[in-house]
N, C-alpha and C positions, 0 to 999 in steps of 0.2 A: 396729488389727494385722487389722481386716475390712478385705476387699478386696490385703491383701499377702501372697505367697508366702512360707512359712515359710525360714528361713537355711538350715537344710541338707536342703530336700528337693529331687529330680534334677528336671528340669524331660524331659518325655512329645518321645521322639524324634518326628518325622515323617520318615515317610519319602514322600520331594520327586515319584516317578511312582507313584502309586496310581492315577489312570484309564488312564495304561498300561500298569503292570501286569493291571488287571481290562481291560482292551480284551484285549491279548495272551489274554489266559486262553481270552474270550469266541473267540476268533474261529477260525477253523475252520485244522485240519493244513496243514502245506503254507509257500508263495511269505507269504502275508497274516502268518500267526503266527510264522514265521522273520521278515519282516522286521519285526511291531516289538519284538520280541525281540531282533532286533539293534538299533534304535533307543535298548529301552531299556539295555542294554549300552552303548552308546556314551556316552551319557546319565549312565548312574552312573560314565565314566569321565574323559568330562568336569567331572563336576559334583567326583569328585577334587581338580580342583588347584584347583579353588577352595576358599578360605573358608570353615567351618572346619577343612577337612582338607589342604589343601594336600601333598598327595603330593611327596613330594621324585623328583626326575629319574629316577635311579635305579629307582625302584618301580613311576613312573609307564611307563618303558621298558616292563622284565619284564611290564606290566599290558598294555600295548598290548599287544607281539610275543605274546602268549597267545592272547590277544582275535583277532589276527589272525589265527592257528591256526585258530580259534573259527570266526570270519564265514567263513572257506572253504569249510570243510565246508557251510553251510549255502544254501539251494533259497532265494534271494532274485534276483532280475530282476538283469539285470546293469548298469543306471541305479541300480541304490541300492548294487546292490557294490561298484563303481566308487568314488560320489559320500562310502559310510562310508570307504575303504580311504584319501580323504582326507581325513578326519580325521585320521585316525593317524603323520601327518607333522608337524600343529599338534600335538598330544598329545606326541609324542617331541619335538619343541621346545619344548613346554614354554608355548605362544601363544597366549596367552588371545587374542587376537582375529585370528588365523585360527581357532581353534575355534570361534565366536563363525561366525564366515564361511560353514565347512566343513558346521557343525551345520546353519547355515538353509540348507543346501541338499541337505542332508540329509532334513528336516521337509520342503521341497518337491517333494522326487522322491518322497519315500512319504505323499505329500498323501492316498492314493487309501485308504488304508488305516487314517490316522491322523481318532479324531472328533475334534470338539472340545476338551474337555478336553486330550486327550494332547497337543491342538497345541498348547496356551495350558501346559501343564507345561515344555515342550519349547520353546518362544517366553521364557518365563521362562528358561530355562538359557540362551540366544541371548542375551535382554539382561542378563544374568549377567557370562556370558562376554566379551561388548563392555564393559561397563563396567568390569568389574576390571584394573589394573593388570597388565601378563605380570609370573609369579613372577621369569621371569629380571633383567628390568629393576631390577626395588625390590630387590631381594634383595645381585642382585651388582652391586659398581662397580668399574669397573679405573682406574687410577692409570696415568696413563705420564706416566714423568720426564721430565723433557728433557738431553737430556747435555750437560753445562759442556765 
């Protein structure tokens, strides 16, 4: 029994963006902090389409629209803003490969604000998105019938 987890224990949840959240809390008010918070929120949205969450397309679209409105009000540099908006199309399409590419661009655009630990967290998300099959392709197949 030593070393084994009891049958009815709960696993302690782990927040995957601890370093990024801590960095954004320490950042000075203004563009740097808002850039970091935007990276955090977009990372959470992208992580939501991965297991174990795998949010539905409708829920993802709803959250994406709300985040678009929120991001529009932030004081982030225009390069960061346009790169961040590129992620929304990938999220709306539930396209994990496109999310990985767009998020990788965001990490590159925000490299001046990110520290090594937060970059590592975001790059891990990019790798996970790139390695995971797109939900739309793995869940829904269409069979075409040939007319007789």
